[in-house]
C-alpha positions as CSV (number, residue, x, y, z in Angstrom):
1,M,132.0,114.0,59.5
2,N,129.9,116.4,61.6
3,S,126.6,118.2,61.1
4,I,128.3,121.2,59.6
5,S,130.1,119.0,57.0
6,Y,126.8,117.3,56.1
7,G,125.1,120.7,55.9
8,L,127.7,121.9,53.5
9,L,127.4,118.7,51.4
10,I,123.6,119.2,51.2
11,G,124.3,122.8,50.0
12,L,126.7,121.4,47.4
13,A,124.1,118.9,46.3
14,I,121.5,121.6,45.9
15,A,123.9,123.7,43.9
16,L,124.6,120.8,41.6
17,V,120.9,120.3,40.9
18,I,120.5,124.0,40.2
19,A,123.5,123.8,37.8
20,A,122.0,120.8,36.0
21,F,118.6,122.6,35.6
22,T,120.0,125.9,34.4
23,D,122.3,124.2,31.9
24,M,119.3,122.2,30.7
25,R,117.1,125.2,30.3
26,R,119.5,127.9,29.2
27,R,122.7,126.0,28.3
28,Q,124.5,128.1,30.9
29,I,125.9,127.6,34.4
30,D,125.9,130.8,36.2
31,N,129.1,132.3,37.5
32,W,127.6,133.1,40.9
33,L,126.8,129.4,41.4
34,N,130.3,128.3,40.4
35,A,131.7,131.0,42.7
36,A,129.5,129.9,45.6
37,I,130.6,126.3,45.2
38,A,134.3,127.3,45.1
39,L,134.1,129.8,47.9
40,T,132.4,127.4,50.3
41,A,135.0,124.6,49.8
42,P,137.3,126.1,52.5
43,A,134.4,125.9,55.0
44,F,134.1,122.3,54.2
45,W,137.8,121.8,54.6
46,W,137.6,123.4,58.0
47,A,134.5,121.4,59.1
48,S,136.0,118.2,57.9
49,G,139.3,118.8,59.7
50,L,141.4,118.8,56.6
51,D,145.1,119.7,57.3
52,L,146.7,122.6,55.4
53,W,149.5,120.2,54.4
54,P,149.1,118.1,52.5
55,G,145.3,118.2,52.5
56,V,144.4,121.7,51.4
57,A,147.5,122.0,49.2
58,T,146.4,118.8,47.4
59,Q,142.9,120.1,46.9
60,L,144.3,123.4,45.5
61,G,146.8,121.5,43.3
62,V,144.1,119.2,41.8
63,A,141.8,122.1,41.2
64,T,144.6,124.1,39.5
65,A,145.5,121.1,37.3
66,A,141.9,120.5,36.4
67,F,141.4,124.1,35.5
68,F,144.4,124.2,33.1
69,I,143.5,120.9,31.4
70,L,139.8,121.8,31.1
71,A,140.6,125.4,29.9
72,G,142.6,123.7,27.1
73,L,139.5,121.7,26.2
74,F,137.5,125.0,26.3
75,A,140.0,126.6,24.0
76,M,139.5,123.7,21.6
77,K,135.7,124.3,21.9
78,V,135.2,120.9,23.4
79,M,133.8,122.2,26.7
80,G,131.8,125.2,27.8
81,G,133.2,127.8,30.2
82,G,130.6,127.0,32.8
83,D,131.5,123.4,32.7
84,V,135.2,124.1,33.2
85,K,134.4,126.4,36.2
86,L,132.0,123.9,37.7
87,L,134.4,121.0,37.5
88,T,137.2,123.1,38.9
89,A,135.0,124.2,41.8
90,L,134.1,120.5,42.5
91,A,137.8,119.6,42.5
92,L,138.1,121.8,45.6
93,W,135.6,119.6,47.4
94,V,136.7,116.1,46.9
95,P,140.0,114.2,47.3
96,P,141.9,113.3,44.1
97,F,140.7,109.7,43.9
98,V,137.1,110.8,44.4
99,F,137.6,113.5,41.7
100,M,138.7,110.7,39.3
101,Q,135.6,108.8,40.2
102,L,133.6,111.9,39.5
103,L,135.2,112.3,36.1
104,L,134.6,108.7,35.2
105,I,130.9,108.8,36.2
106,M,130.5,112.2,34.5
107,S,132.0,110.8,31.3
108,L,129.7,107.8,31.3
109,A,126.6,109.9,32.0
110,G,127.8,112.5,29.4
111,G,128.2,109.8,26.8
112,A,124.7,108.5,27.4
113,L,123.3,112.0,27.4
114,T,125.0,112.8,24.1
115,I,123.6,109.7,22.5
116,V,120.1,110.4,23.6
117,L,120.1,114.1,22.7
118,A,121.9,113.6,19.4
119,G,119.4,110.9,18.5
120,W,116.5,113.2,19.5
121,H,117.7,116.0,17.3
122,I,118.5,113.7,14.4
123,I,115.0,112.2,14.5
124,R,113.5,115.6,14.6
125,G,115.7,116.7,11.6
126,E,117.5,119.3,13.7
127,R,121.1,118.2,13.2
128,D,122.4,121.7,13.3
129,K,120.8,122.4,16.8
130,I,122.6,119.7,18.7
131,K,124.0,121.2,21.9
132,I,124.7,119.0,24.9
133,P,124.1,120.5,28.3
134,Y,127.0,118.8,29.9
135,G,126.3,120.4,33.3
136,I,123.7,117.6,33.7
137,A,126.4,115.0,33.4
138,I,128.8,116.9,35.7
139,A,126.0,117.3,38.3
140,F,125.2,113.6,38.0
141,G,128.8,112.7,38.6
142,G,129.1,115.1,41.5
143,L,125.9,113.8,43.1
144,W,127.0,110.2,42.6
145,V,130.4,110.7,44.3
146,L,128.7,112.6,47.2
147,W,126.3,109.7,47.7
148,A,128.9,107.0,47.3
149,N,131.6,108.6,49.4
150,Y,129.9,110.8,52.0
151,L,126.4,109.4,52.8
152,P,126.6,107.5,56.1
153,G,126.4,103.8,55.7
154,V,126.9,103.9,52.0
155,S,130.6,104.9,51.7
156,F,132.4,102.9,49.1
157,A,135.6,104.8,49.9
158,A,136.1,102.8,53.1
159,Q,135.6,99.5,51.2
160,S,138.3,100.4,48.6
161,A,140.9,101.2,51.2
């Protein structure tokens, strides 16, 4: 990892924080933000020295698979469109195993978030207003895997190999 890679990862972390805050405030993750995350992934691939084959091809394959699976969840009204786009964009950044870590952490955080917010709305007698800003859980999962896999001296990826 070089300083360009770390700079791009810092930019990704900032974008994830913005996604979490906008989803919390407006229940929306902006398209420009998802596009920025997706369109800067090739710069990260280049800065990280990722080979076209199988590296870049794998990233594109995982992102494509994620998009189609998540689009199906969107069609079933289980996920929001911004959430689908954010996760697809994140799939471009991290290797498949790390993306699976992201999905696991996101799911745990999303479950906790759902319990807390559903309880809050039920206590306030607003059962019909329950909407979960899942971008918070996605951002948490993304920040977690960035911290765990890319921060110098913290990497769990090297320990699991």
